[in-house]
SERO-4910 file (N, C-alpha, C, O; in steps of 0.05 Angstrom, whole numbers):
BEGIN
 pado doro    nc1    nc2    nc3   cac1   cac2   cac3    cc1    cc2    cc3    oc1    oc2    oc3
  Met    A    476   -671    585    475   -647    570    498   -646    550    495   -637    528
  Asp    A    522   -655    559    545   -655    541    541   -674    518    551   -669    496
  Glu    A    526   -696    522    521   -715    500    503   -701    479    507   -706    455
  Met    A    484   -684    487    467   -671    467    484   -652    450    479   -650    426
  Lys    A    503   -638    462    520   -619    447    536   -635    427    540   -626    404
  Asp    A    547   -658    435    563   -674    416    546   -684    393    556   -684    370
  Asn    A    521   -692    398    504   -701    376    497   -678    357    496   -682    332
  Ile    A    492   -655    367    485   -632    350    509   -625    333    506   -619    309
  Met    A    532   -624    345    556   -617    330    564   -638    309    575   -631    289
  Ala    A    558   -663    315    567   -684    296    549   -686    272    559   -694    250
  Ser    A    523   -678    274    506   -679    250    511   -656    231    518   -634    240
  Pro    A    509   -661    205    514   -640    186    493   -618    188    470   -624    194
  Thr    A    501   -594    182    482   -572    183    465   -572    158    472   -585    138
  Asn    A    443   -557    159    425   -555    136    439   -543    111    433   -552     89
  Ser    A    457   -525    116    471   -512     93    489   -532     78    494   -529     54
  Gln    A    498   -552     92    515   -572     79    499   -591     62    510   -603     43
  Lys    A    473   -594     68    456   -612     53    443   -598     29    434   -612     10
  Thr    A    442   -572     29    428   -557      8    443   -559    -19    467   -557    -20
  Val    A    427   -563    -40    438   -563    -67    430   -537    -80    407   -528    -77
  Ser    A    447   -525    -95    442   -500   -109    419   -504   -129    417   -525   -142
  Asp    A    403   -483   -132    381   -484   -152    392   -487   -180    379   -500   -197
  Asp    A    415   -476   -185    427   -478   -212    434   -507   -219    433   -514   -242
  Glu    A    440   -523   -199    447   -551   -203    422   -567   -209    425   -589   -221
  Glu    A    399   -558   -201    374   -573   -205    360   -566   -231    343   -582   -240
  Ile    A    367   -544   -243    353   -535   -268    366   -547   -292    391   -546   -295
  Asp    A    350   -559   -309    360   -570   -334    356   -550   -356    334   -546   -366
  Tyr    A    378   -537   -364    377   -515   -384    375   -525   -413    372   -509   -431
  Ser    A    376   -551   -417    374   -562   -444    345   -563   -453    339   -566   -477
  Ile    A    326   -561   -434    297   -561   -440    287   -533   -440    292   -518   -421
  Lys    A    271   -526   -460    259   -499   -462    238   -496   -439    222   -514   -436
  Pro    A    239   -474   -424    219   -470   -403    190   -472   -413    185   -462   -435
  Glu    A    172   -483   -398    145   -488   -406    129   -462   -411    113   -461   -430
  Phe    A    134   -441   -396    119   -417   -398    133   -394   -411    126   -371   -408
  Tyr    A    154   -399   -426    170   -379   -439    160   -374   -468    155   -394   -482
  Asp    A    157   -349   -475    148   -342   -502    166   -320   -512    164   -297   -503
  Ser    A    184   -326   -530    203   -306   -540    190   -284   -556    201   -262   -560
  Asp    A    166   -289   -566    151   -269   -582    131   -252   -565    116   -237   -577
  Leu    A    132   -255   -539    112   -242   -522    113   -212   -524     92   -199   -524
  Asp    A    137   -200   -524    139   -171   -526    126   -160   -552    112   -140   -552
  Asp    A    131   -174   -574    119   -166   -600     88   -169   -599     74   -151   -609
  Lys    A     78   -190   -586     49   -194   -584     37   -172   -566     16   -161   -573
  Asp    A     51   -165   -544     41   -143   -527     40   -117   -541     21   -101   -537
  Glu    A     60   -111   -557     61    -86   -571     39    -84   -592     26    -63   -595
  Leu    A     33   -106   -605     10   -106   -624    -16   -102   -610    -34    -88   -620
  Trp    A    -19   -114   -586    -44   -111   -570    -48    -81   -563    -70    -71   -565
  Val    A    -27    -68   -554    -29    -40   -546    -35    -23   -570    -52     -5   -568
  Gln    A    -23    -27   -592    -28    -12   -616    -57    -15   -625    -70      4   -634
  Lys    A    -68    -40   -622    -96    -45   -629   -114    -29   -611   -134    -18   -619
  Lys    A   -108    -29   -585   -125    -14   -565   -124     16   -570   -144     29   -567
  Arg    A   -101     26   -578    -98     55   -583   -110     64   -609   -115     88   -613
  Lys    A   -115     45   -627   -126     51   -654   -110     72   -669   -122     91   -680
  Gly    A    -84     70   -668    -67     88   -683    -59    113   -668    -43    129   -678
  Gly    A    -71    118   -645    -64    142   -630    -37    140   -616    -26    118   -613
  Thr    A    -26    163   -609     -1    164   -595     -5    172   -566    -26    183   -559
  Ser    A     15    167   -550     12    173   -521     39    184   -511     60    176   -520
  Asp    A     37    202   -491     61    211   -478     72    191   -458     96    192   -451
  Ala    A     55    173   -448     63    153   -428     42    132   -425     19    136   -434
  Val    A     49    110   -413     31     90   -403     30     94   -373     51     93   -360
  Leu    A      6     97   -362      3    104   -333     -4     79   -317    -21     63   -325
  Ser    A      9     76   -294      3     54   -276     -2     64   -248      6     86   -241
  Cys    A    -16     48   -232    -21     55   -204      5     54   -188     21     35   -192
  Pro    A     10     74   -171     35     74   -156     36     53   -134     58     47   -123
  Ala    A     13     42   -126     12     23   -104     14     -6   -114     28    -23   -102
  Cys    A     -2    -13   -135     -3    -41   -143      6    -45   -172      6    -68   -182
  Phe    A     15    -24   -186     26    -25   -213      6    -34   -234     14    -42   -256
  Thr    A    -20    -32   -229    -41    -39   -248    -41    -17   -270    -39      6   -264
  Thr    A    -43    -26   -295    -45     -7   -317    -71      9   -316    -93     -3   -312
  Leu    A    -69     35   -318    -92     53   -316    -99     67   -342   -123     72   -347
  Cys    A    -79     72   -358    -84     87   -383    -62     81   -403    -38     81   -397
  Leu    A    -70     76   -428    -52     70   -450    -47     94   -468    -27     95   -482
  Glu    A    -65    113   -466    -64    137   -484    -70    162   -468    -93    166   -460
  Cys    A    -50    179   -463    -54    203   -447    -36    225   -458    -20    222   -475
  Gln    A    -41    249   -446    -26    273   -454    -14    285   -429    -28    289   -409
  Arg    A     11    292   -430     25    304   -407     17    333   -405     13    347   -425
  His    A     14    342   -380      7    370   -375     30    388   -384     53    381   -379
  Glu    A     24    411   -396     45    428   -406     62    441   -384     86    443   -386
  Lys    A     49    448   -362     63    462   -340     72    443   -318     95    445   -309
  Tyr    A     55    424   -310     61    405   -288     68    379   -301     50    363   -308
  Val    A     93    373   -304    102    350   -319     96    323   -306     99    302   -319
  Thr    A     88    323   -281     81    298   -268     51    292   -269     41    273   -257
  Gln    A     36    309   -284      7    306   -286      0    299   -315     13    308   -334
  Tyr    A    -22    284   -318    -30    274   -345    -61    277   -347    -75    278   -326
  Arg    A    -71    278   -371    -99    278   -375   -106    257   -397    -90    252   -415
  Ala    A   -130    246   -394   -138    225   -413   -168    223   -414   -182    232   -396
  Val    A   -178    210   -435   -206    206   -438   -213    176   -435   -233    169   -424
  Phe    A   -195    159   -446   -200    130   -445   -181    118   -424   -157    120   -426
  Val    A   -193    105   -404   -178     93   -383   -187     65   -378   -208     56   -387
  Val    A   -171     50   -363   -179     23   -354   -173     20   -324   -156     35   -314
  Asn    A   -186      2   -311   -181     -4   -282   -183     21   -264   -169     23   -244
  Cys    A   -202     39   -271   -207     63   -254   -235     62   -245   -253     54   -260
  Lys    A   -240     72   -220   -267     75   -211   -271    104   -201   -253    115   -189
  Ile    A   -294    114   -206   -301    142   -198   -314    141   -171   -334    127   -167
  Gly    A   -303    157   -152   -315    158   -126   -338    178   -126   -334    202   -129
  Ser    A   -362    168   -123   -386    186   -125   -390    200    -98   -405    219    -97
  Asp    A   -377    191    -77   -382    203    -51   -367    229    -46   -374    244    -28
  Gln    A   -346    233    -62   -330    257    -57   -330    275    -82   -319    267   -103
  Val    A   -342    298    -80   -343    317   -102   -326    342    -94   -330    352    -72
  Ile    A   -309    351   -111   -291    373   -105   -299    397   -123   -301    394   -147
  His    A   -304    419   -110   -311    444   -125   -287    462   -123   -276    467   -102
  Gln    A   -278    472   -146   -255    490   -147   -264    516   -159   -275    517   -182
  Lys    A   -261    537   -144   -266    564   -155   -241    575   -166   -219    573   -154
  Glu    A   -243    586   -190   -219    598   -202   -213    624   -189   -230    638   -178
  Ala    A   -188    631   -190   -179    657   -179   -192    680   -194   -203    676   -216
  Arg    A   -189    704   -184   -200    727   -198   -189    728   -226   -165    721   -230
  Pro    A   -205    736   -245   -195    737   -273   -171    756   -275   -172    779   -265
  Arg    A   -151    747   -288   -127    764   -293   -131    780   -318   -143    770   -338
  Arg    A   -122    804   -318   -123    821   -341    -99    816   -359    -76    815   -349
  Ala    A   -103    813   -384    -81    810   -403    -68    838   -406    -79    858   -397
  Lys    A    -45    839   -419    -31    864   -422    -48    885   -437    -45    909   -432
  Ser    A    -65    875   -454    -82    894   -470   -107    903   -454   -123    919   -463
  Gly    A   -110    892   -429   -132    899   -413   -156    881   -416   -177    885   -403
  Arg    A   -155    861   -433   -177    842   -437   -173    818   -419   -151    812   -410
  Gln    A   -195    804   -413   -193    779   -398   -184    757   -416   -188    758   -440
  Ser    A   -172    736   -404   -163    714   -420   -186    698   -431   -208    699   -420
  Ser    A   -183    684   -453   -204    669   -466   -214    647   -449   -238    640   -450
  Glu    A   -197    635   -432   -206    613   -415   -227    623   -395   -246    609   -389
  Ile    A   -222    646   -384   -241    657   -364   -267    664   -377   -289    659   -366
  Glu    A   -266    675   -402   -291    682   -416   -307    657   -423   -332    659   -423
  Ser    A   -294    635   -429   -309    611   -437   -322    598   -413   -341    582   -417
  Asn    A   -314    603   -389   -326    592   -365   -333    615   -346   -319    620   -327
  Pro    A   -355    630   -352   -361    654   -337   -367    649   -307   -361    666   -291
  Ala    A   -378    625   -300   -384    620   -273   -358    617   -256   -358    623   -233
  Gly    A   -337    606   -269   -312    603   -255   -311    580   -236   -291    577   -221
  Asn    A   -331    563   -236   -331    539   -218   -327    514   -235   -337    511   -257
  Gln    A   -311    496   -224   -307    470   -236   -313    448   -215   -306    452   -191
  Thr    A   -325    427   -224   -331    405   -206   -316    380   -214   -315    373   -238
  Phe    A   -302    368   -195   -286    344   -200   -296    322   -181   -305    326   -159
  Lys    A   -293    297   -191   -298    273   -174   -272    258   -171   -256    257   -189
  Gln    A   -269    246   -148   -245    230   -142   -244    205   -160   -264    193   -165
  Val    A   -220    198   -169   -215    174   -185   -195    156   -170   -174    166   -161
  Cys    A   -202    131   -167   -185    112   -152   -179     88   -170   -192     82   -189
  Cys    A   -157     74   -162   -150     49   -176   -171     28   -169   -180     25   -146
  Leu    A   -180     14   -189   -201     -7   -186   -191    -30   -169   -207    -43   -155
  Val    A   -165    -36   -170   -154    -59   -156   -149    -54   -127   -156    -69   -109
  Cys    A   -135    -31   -121   -126    -26    -93   -139     -1    -80   -133      4    -57
  Ser    A   -155     13    -95   -169     37    -85   -151     61    -78   -159     78    -63
  Thr    A   -127     62    -88   -109     84    -85   -120    108   -101   -127    104   -124
  Glu    A   -120    132    -89   -129    155   -104   -108    162   -125    -84    165   -118
  Ile    A   -116    165   -150    -97    170   -172   -103    195   -187    -86    204   -202
  Gly    A   -126    208   -182   -132    232   -196   -161    240   -193   -174    232   -174
  Val    A   -171    257   -212   -198    266   -212   -209    265   -240   -194    263   -259
  Ile    A   -236    267   -242   -249    269   -268   -266    294   -267   -279    300   -247
  Asp    A   -266    310   -289   -281    335   -290   -308    331   -302   -316    309   -309
  Glu    A   -323    353   -305   -350    352   -315   -351    343   -344   -372    332   -353
  Asp    A   -330    347   -359   -328    339   -387   -319    310   -391   -313    302   -413
  Glu    A   -317    295   -369   -308    268   -368   -279    264   -378   -272    245   -391
  Val    A   -262    284   -371   -234    282   -376   -220    275   -350   -225    288   -329
  Tyr    A   -204    254   -351   -190    245   -327   -164    262   -324   -149    266   -343
  His    A   -159    271   -300   -134    285   -293   -119    269   -273   -127    267   -250
  Phe    A    -97    257   -281    -81    240   -264    -58    255   -251    -44    270   -265
  Phe    A    -55    253   -225    -32    266   -212    -17    247   -193      4    255   -183
  Asn    A    -27    224   -188    -14    204   -170    -11    178   -185    -23    158   -178
  Val    A      6    178   -206     10    154   -223     39    150   -229     56    168   -225
  Leu    A     46    127   -239     73    121   -248     73    120   -279     60    103   -291
  Pro    A     86    139   -292     88    139   -321    110    121   -330    131    118   -317
  Ser    A    107    109   -354    128     94   -366    129     99   -396    109    110   -406
  Glu    A    150     91   -409    152     96   -438    129     83   -453    120     61   -446
  Ser    A    120     97   -473     97     86   -488    107     75   -515     90     65   -531
***
């Protein structure tokens, strides 16, 4: 048993044999997959997709970081929510329909009802669940007018 301990101690450890990755990389050769113009090419691609439109953010899935929307508008009151018409990598869940009844109509100071309530006299809205196409994470809903309302997304600078 003592002979085994001596043999183990005498052999060099794995850390003594390891060579640093920096010593193996030849920095005089340009990397095969590097493109210094890639950011400019990506920006032109996004501008082409937006067709001149502007956006408050680029939206991504919070679970897998897949791009969901290149052109959206931030909600005026709820700053973590967005709405959009054109999306990518989204699937509509047909099995779950959400009905939302609006609260009782509020009277304005002049005693009239607000214009939003008058434009929707039934007061009911129907929404369908929207999920990420890649990982199926719920990211928002779509309304009857086919406007997407995102509430579970990661916004980034556009």
